[in-house]
C-alpha positions as CSV (number, residue, x, y, z in Angstrom):
1,M,56.8,121.4,26.6
2,K,54.8,124.5,26.5
3,S,57.9,126.4,25.7
4,K,58.9,124.3,22.8
5,I,55.4,124.7,21.4
6,I,55.9,128.7,21.6
7,M,59.3,128.5,20.0
8,V,57.9,126.4,17.1
9,A,55.1,128.9,16.8
10,L,57.5,131.9,16.6
11,A,59.7,130.1,14.2
12,V,56.6,129.3,11.9
13,V,55.7,133.1,12.1
14,V,59.2,134.2,11.1
15,V,59.3,131.8,8.2
16,V,55.9,133.0,7.0
17,S,56.8,136.6,7.4
18,L,59.9,136.1,5.4
19,A,58.0,134.5,2.7
20,I,55.5,137.3,2.5
21,V,58.2,139.8,2.4
22,G,60.0,137.9,-0.5
23,C,56.8,137.9,-2.4
24,A,55.9,141.5,-2.1
25,K,56.5,144.0,-5.0
26,P,59.8,146.0,-4.5
27,A,59.5,149.7,-3.9
28,P,60.2,151.8,-7.0
29,V,63.8,153.4,-7.1
30,T,64.3,156.8,-8.4
31,P,67.6,156.8,-10.5
32,A,70.0,159.7,-9.6
33,P,70.2,162.4,-12.4
34,V,73.1,161.8,-14.9
35,T,75.0,164.9,-16.1
36,P,76.4,164.5,-19.6
37,T,80.0,164.9,-20.0
38,P,80.5,167.8,-22.6
39,V,82.5,166.8,-25.7
40,T,84.9,169.3,-27.2
41,P,85.0,168.8,-31.1
42,T,88.4,168.4,-32.4
43,P,89.2,171.6,-34.5
44,V,89.3,170.9,-38.3
45,T,92.0,173.0,-40.1
46,P,90.7,174.1,-43.5
47,T,93.0,172.9,-46.4
48,P,94.6,176.1,-47.8
49,A,93.9,176.8,-51.5
50,P,97.0,176.1,-53.5
51,E,99.1,179.1,-54.4
52,K,98.8,180.2,-58.0
53,E,102.1,180.2,-59.9
54,V,103.4,183.4,-60.9
55,Y,105.0,183.7,-64.4
56,T,107.5,186.5,-64.4
57,L,108.4,187.6,-67.8
58,R,111.4,190.0,-68.6
59,V,110.4,191.8,-71.7
60,Q,112.4,194.4,-73.4
61,E,110.8,197.2,-75.5
62,A,112.6,199.0,-78.4
63,Y,111.2,202.3,-77.2
64,P,113.4,204.5,-74.9
65,A,112.3,205.1,-71.4
66,G,110.0,208.0,-71.0
67,V,108.5,208.1,-74.4
68,V,104.8,207.6,-74.6
69,G,105.1,204.2,-76.2
70,F,107.1,202.8,-73.3
71,R,104.7,204.3,-70.7
72,I,101.8,202.6,-72.6
73,F,103.6,199.3,-72.3
74,E,104.1,199.7,-68.8
75,R,100.6,200.5,-68.1
76,W,99.6,197.5,-70.2
77,A,101.9,195.2,-68.0
78,D,100.0,196.4,-65.0
79,D,96.7,195.6,-66.6
80,M,97.9,192.1,-67.4
81,R,98.9,191.7,-63.8
82,T,95.5,192.6,-62.7
83,I,93.4,190.6,-65.1
84,S,95.6,187.4,-64.6
85,D,95.1,187.7,-60.8
86,G,98.8,188.3,-60.3
87,Q,100.1,185.2,-62.4
88,I,101.5,187.2,-65.4
89,D,104.0,189.6,-64.0
90,I,105.6,191.4,-66.9
91,K,109.0,193.2,-66.0
92,C,109.3,196.1,-68.4
93,Y,112.7,197.2,-69.7
94,P,113.3,200.0,-72.2
95,E,115.7,200.3,-75.2
96,G,119.0,198.9,-73.9
97,G,117.5,198.1,-70.5
98,V,119.2,194.6,-70.4
99,V,120.8,194.1,-73.8
100,A,121.5,196.5,-76.7
101,T,118.5,196.8,-79.1
102,F,120.0,194.8,-81.8
103,D,121.2,192.0,-79.4
104,A,117.5,191.4,-78.3
105,F,116.9,188.6,-80.8
106,D,119.7,186.5,-79.6
107,A,119.0,187.3,-76.0
108,V,115.4,185.8,-76.2
109,S,116.6,182.9,-78.3
110,T,119.1,181.9,-75.6
111,G,116.9,182.9,-72.5
112,I,119.0,186.0,-71.4
113,L,115.6,187.8,-71.8
114,D,112.2,186.2,-71.8
115,G,110.8,188.3,-74.5
116,F,111.0,191.5,-76.7
117,I,108.6,193.9,-78.3
118,S,110.5,195.3,-81.2
119,W,110.6,195.7,-84.9
120,P,111.3,192.5,-87.0
121,Q,113.2,194.4,-89.7
122,Y,116.1,194.8,-87.3
123,W,117.0,191.2,-88.0
124,P,116.6,190.4,-91.7
125,G,119.9,188.6,-91.7
126,K,118.5,186.1,-89.3
127,H,115.4,185.1,-91.2
128,A,113.9,186.5,-94.5
129,I,110.3,186.8,-93.4
130,A,111.4,189.6,-91.0
131,C,111.2,192.0,-93.9
132,Y,107.4,191.1,-94.4
133,A,106.5,190.9,-90.7
134,S,106.0,194.6,-90.4
135,S,105.3,197.4,-93.0
136,Y,107.8,198.2,-95.6
137,P,107.9,201.3,-97.9
138,Y,105.1,201.3,-100.4
139,G,103.5,197.9,-99.2
140,M,100.3,197.7,-97.4
141,D,99.6,201.1,-95.8
142,M,96.8,200.9,-93.3
143,E,96.5,199.1,-90.1
144,Y,93.4,197.0,-91.0
145,M,95.2,195.6,-94.1
146,W,98.0,194.2,-91.9
147,N,95.4,192.8,-89.4
148,V,93.7,190.9,-92.3
149,W,97.1,189.5,-93.4
150,Y,98.1,188.4,-89.8
151,Y,94.8,187.0,-88.6
152,E,92.9,185.9,-91.8
153,A,95.5,185.2,-94.4
154,G,97.9,183.0,-92.3
155,G,100.5,185.7,-91.3
156,I,100.6,184.6,-87.7
157,E,101.2,180.9,-88.3
158,L,103.9,181.6,-91.0
159,L,105.8,183.7,-88.3
160,Q,105.3,181.1,-85.6
161,K,106.7,178.3,-87.7
162,D,109.7,180.4,-88.7
163,Y,110.6,181.9,-85.3
164,E,110.4,178.3,-83.8
165,R,113.7,177.6,-85.5
166,F,115.3,180.1,-83.2
167,N,113.6,178.8,-80.0
168,I,111.4,181.8,-80.2
169,H,107.5,181.8,-80.0
170,Y,105.8,184.6,-81.9
171,V,102.9,185.8,-79.8
172,A,101.3,188.6,-81.6
173,P,101.7,191.8,-83.8
174,I,101.8,195.1,-82.0
175,Q,100.4,197.9,-84.1
176,T,102.0,201.4,-83.4
177,G,101.4,204.0,-85.9
178,P,102.8,205.5,-89.2
179,N,106.4,206.7,-89.3
180,Y,107.7,210.2,-90.2
181,A,111.2,211.7,-90.9
182,H,112.7,214.9,-89.8
183,C,115.2,216.3,-92.2
184,T,117.6,219.3,-92.3
185,K,116.5,219.9,-96.0
186,P,113.2,220.2,-97.7
187,L,112.3,217.2,-99.8
188,H,109.6,217.1,-102.6
189,T,110.4,214.6,-105.1
190,M,111.9,211.2,-105.4
191,A,115.0,212.8,-106.8
192,D,115.7,214.8,-103.5
193,W,116.7,211.5,-101.8
194,N,119.8,211.3,-104.0
195,G,122.9,211.9,-102.0
196,L,120.9,212.1,-98.8
197,K,122.4,210.7,-95.5
198,C,119.4,208.9,-93.8
199,R,118.6,206.8,-90.7
200,Y,116.2,204.0,-91.7
201,P,115.9,200.3,-90.2
202,G,118.0,198.0,-92.3
203,G,117.3,195.3,-94.8
204,M,114.8,195.9,-97.6
205,I,113.9,199.4,-96.3
206,A,117.5,200.5,-96.4
207,E,117.9,199.2,-99.9
208,I,114.8,201.0,-101.2
209,Y,116.2,204.3,-100.4
210,Q,119.6,203.4,-101.4
211,K,118.3,202.5,-104.9
212,M,116.9,206.0,-104.9
213,G,120.4,207.3,-104.3
214,A,120.4,207.8,-100.5
215,S,123.2,206.5,-98.0
216,V,121.6,204.6,-95.1
217,I,122.8,204.4,-91.5
218,I,121.2,201.9,-89.2
219,L,120.8,203.3,-85.7
220,P,118.6,202.7,-82.6
221,G,116.0,205.5,-82.0
222,G,117.9,207.0,-79.1
223,E,120.9,207.9,-81.1
224,I,119.0,209.7,-84.0
225,Y,119.2,213.1,-82.2
226,T,123.0,213.2,-81.9
227,A,123.5,211.9,-85.3
228,M,121.4,214.7,-86.9
229,A,123.0,217.3,-84.5
230,T,126.4,216.4,-85.6
231,G,125.6,216.1,-89.3
232,V,126.2,212.4,-89.5
233,I,122.8,212.1,-91.0
234,D,120.5,214.7,-92.8
235,L,117.2,212.6,-92.2
236,G,116.1,210.6,-89.2
237,E,113.0,208.5,-89.7
238,Y,111.9,206.9,-86.4
239,I,108.3,206.7,-85.4
240,G,105.3,209.2,-85.0
241,H,105.2,212.7,-84.5
242,A,104.8,212.6,-80.5
243,M,107.7,210.4,-79.9
244,N,109.9,212.1,-82.5
245,M,109.2,215.3,-80.7
246,Q,110.1,213.6,-77.3
247,L,113.3,212.6,-78.7
248,G,113.9,216.2,-79.7
249,L,113.9,215.6,-83.5
250,N,112.1,218.8,-84.1
251,E,115.2,220.5,-82.7
252,V,117.6,219.1,-85.2
253,G,115.3,218.6,-88.3
254,K,113.2,221.5,-89.4
255,Y,111.4,219.6,-92.1
256,I,108.9,216.9,-91.3
257,I,108.4,214.5,-94.1
258,G,105.2,212.7,-94.8
259,P,102.7,211.2,-95.3
260,G,102.9,208.2,-93.0
261,Q,102.2,205.9,-95.9
262,M,105.7,206.0,-97.2
263,H,108.5,205.5,-94.9
264,Q,107.0,202.8,-92.7
265,P,103.3,203.2,-93.2
266,V,102.1,200.8,-90.4
267,D,104.8,200.4,-87.9
268,V,104.1,196.9,-86.5
269,Q,106.2,195.5,-83.8
270,A,106.6,191.8,-82.9
271,F,105.8,190.5,-79.3
272,V,107.8,187.3,-79.0
273,L,108.9,185.1,-75.9
274,N,111.5,182.5,-75.6
275,E,109.9,179.0,-76.7
276,D,110.8,177.4,-73.5
277,V,109.2,180.1,-71.4
278,W,106.1,180.0,-73.5
279,N,105.8,176.3,-73.1
280,K,105.8,176.6,-69.3
281,I,102.9,178.9,-69.3
282,P,99.3,177.2,-69.0
283,A,97.1,177.4,-72.0
284,N,94.6,179.8,-70.4
285,L,97.3,182.2,-69.5
286,Q,98.8,181.9,-73.0
287,R,95.5,182.8,-74.5
288,L,95.3,185.7,-72.2
289,L,98.6,187.0,-73.5
290,E,97.5,186.6,-77.0
291,M,94.2,188.4,-76.2
292,G,95.9,191.1,-74.1
293,S,98.5,191.6,-76.9
294,E,95.5,192.9,-79.2
295,D,94.7,195.4,-76.4
296,L,98.2,196.6,-76.2
297,S,98.2,196.9,-80.1
298,W,95.2,199.1,-80.4
299,S,96.1,201.1,-77.2
300,L,99.5,201.9,-78.7
301,N,97.9,202.7,-82.0
302,S,95.1,204.9,-80.9
303,N,97.2,206.8,-78.3
304,I,100.1,207.5,-80.7
305,R,97.7,208.7,-83.3
306,G,96.0,211.0,-80.7
307,Y,99.4,212.3,-79.3
308,D,100.7,212.6,-83.0
309,T,97.9,215.1,-83.9
310,V,98.7,217.3,-80.9
311,A,102.5,217.0,-81.5
312,L,102.3,218.0,-85.1
313,E,100.2,221.0,-84.4
314,W,102.6,222.2,-81.8
315,M,105.8,221.5,-83.8
316,T,104.5,223.4,-86.9
317,E,102.4,226.1,-85.3
318,E,104.4,227.0,-82.1
319,Y,107.9,225.7,-82.8
320,G,108.3,226.5,-86.4
321,N,108.8,223.0,-88.1
322,V,107.5,222.7,-91.8
323,Y,105.4,219.7,-92.7
324,I,105.8,218.5,-96.2
325,E,103.8,215.8,-97.9
326,I,105.2,213.9,-101.0
327,S,102.7,213.9,-103.7
328,A,100.9,210.6,-104.7
329,E,102.6,210.8,-108.1
330,E,106.1,210.9,-106.7
331,R,105.1,208.1,-104.2
332,A,104.1,206.1,-107.2
333,K,107.5,206.4,-108.8
334,M,108.9,205.1,-105.4
335,R,106.5,202.2,-105.3
336,V,107.7,201.1,-108.8
337,V,111.3,201.3,-107.4
338,A,110.3,199.0,-104.4
339,V,108.8,196.1,-106.3
340,E,112.3,194.6,-107.4
341,L,113.4,194.7,-103.6
342,W,110.2,193.0,-102.5
343,K,111.1,190.1,-104.5
344,K,114.9,190.2,-103.8
345,W,114.3,189.8,-100.0
346,A,112.0,187.0,-100.4
347,T,114.8,184.4,-100.1
348,D,113.0,181.4,-98.8
349,D,109.5,179.8,-99.0
350,A,108.1,181.6,-95.8
351,A,109.2,185.1,-97.1
352,E,107.7,184.4,-100.7
353,T,104.5,183.1,-99.3
354,A,104.3,186.3,-97.1
355,V,104.9,188.9,-99.8
356,E,102.7,187.1,-102.4
357,G,99.7,187.2,-99.9
358,Q,100.4,190.8,-99.2
359,I,100.7,191.8,-102.7
360,L,97.4,190.3,-103.4
361,L,95.7,192.2,-100.7
362,M,97.3,195.4,-102.0
363,R,95.6,194.6,-105.4
364,E,92.4,194.2,-103.5
365,Y,92.7,197.5,-101.7
366,G,93.6,199.4,-104.9
367,L,97.3,200.2,-103.9
368,L,98.6,198.9,-107.3
369,D,96.5,201.2,-109.4
370,F,99.4,203.2,-110.5
371,P,101.1,203.5,-113.9
372,G,103.8,200.9,-114.4
373,L,103.1,198.9,-111.2
374,P,101.1,196.0,-112.6
375,E,103.9,195.5,-115.2
376,E,106.6,195.8,-112.6
377,I,104.9,193.2,-110.4
378,E,104.3,190.8,-113.4
379,K,108.1,191.2,-114.1
380,Y,109.1,189.9,-110.7
381,F,106.1,187.9,-109.6
382,P,104.9,186.4,-112.9
383,G,101.2,185.3,-112.9
384,L,100.6,186.4,-109.4
385,L,98.0,189.1,-110.1
386,A,95.9,186.6,-111.9
387,Q,95.3,184.6,-108.8
388,P,92.0,184.9,-106.8
389,I,92.2,186.3,-103.3
390,A,90.0,183.5,-102.0
391,G,92.8,181.0,-101.9
392,H,94.9,183.0,-99.6
393,I,92.2,183.8,-96.8
394,T,91.7,181.3,-94.0
395,E,88.1,180.6,-93.0
396,R,88.0,180.2,-89.2
């Protein structure tokens, strides 16, 4: 009995102990430190900038390789490559570099060439305005006069509309410098041209001198030396003194005929591109080409005039050439002869608009103040000289 009582007591003690333990506050547990798993970021490849498209333009100049005019063209092409961040890449070809000089018009029209820089008067048979797209004898005779016509009197717009017919875009005029002739004989009067065998560009220029009695042969500049050396021609008119000297004309023509205001007083080239090629060039680069062309124009003009000064001094003082200037009185006679042909070659509306605007500018600049000239102009362009200049200038 006593044993049962002791067993019961022990059981009670155990139960009470367990209850006490169950009600006690649990001991605090310190968590094990957690080491974070390093996360390696996924590399992000930057999106490359899109490559700028390069517009390669194969352009042929009318200058032979090696003359100063062609070297300036090459330098300008390098400048255009730089300022366009490589997007305008002009490949420079000299006279005959891809096609014969007189084939350049068709080559650009059909895409054989992308462009040319050459004298529009080489192709008067293609379009009449070519005669008035660069200086002609006894017309406007200073660079600024031509710039006024091109940029303020609608010249560029007229040319762009006309060249478009041939799938060609007229980009800009390129001013070079006045032309001079080398001759095997001294010339002093208009009568001295009678019977003279001459090289001039074709079209109206050729006919003006033919009307004065000369016979005219049309040749590229690079062929003048041989033609004079072999007696095919007596007079070779090409460009300024420096380039004529580089072509050796001082060796075959002792007499240098000036002033520059007669043969081609302001030798303006045309920079043109194939129309399809032009249309593929973005507008900002088109504008860069237009603005850059003005830089080429004045670079050529100032460089040529500078070199011409040095070349003329050397040819006359060191080599023995003789410089002859035709007098203003004799040049006035030649201008009167020219008026009929100014009219004759204006065979369509574009050409007529061009020459009439140019005649009005000549009036404003005093170039028609010679005996007989106003009467001759009235004969072939009746009523023109009574028009005000204001209607021919475009306000921008």
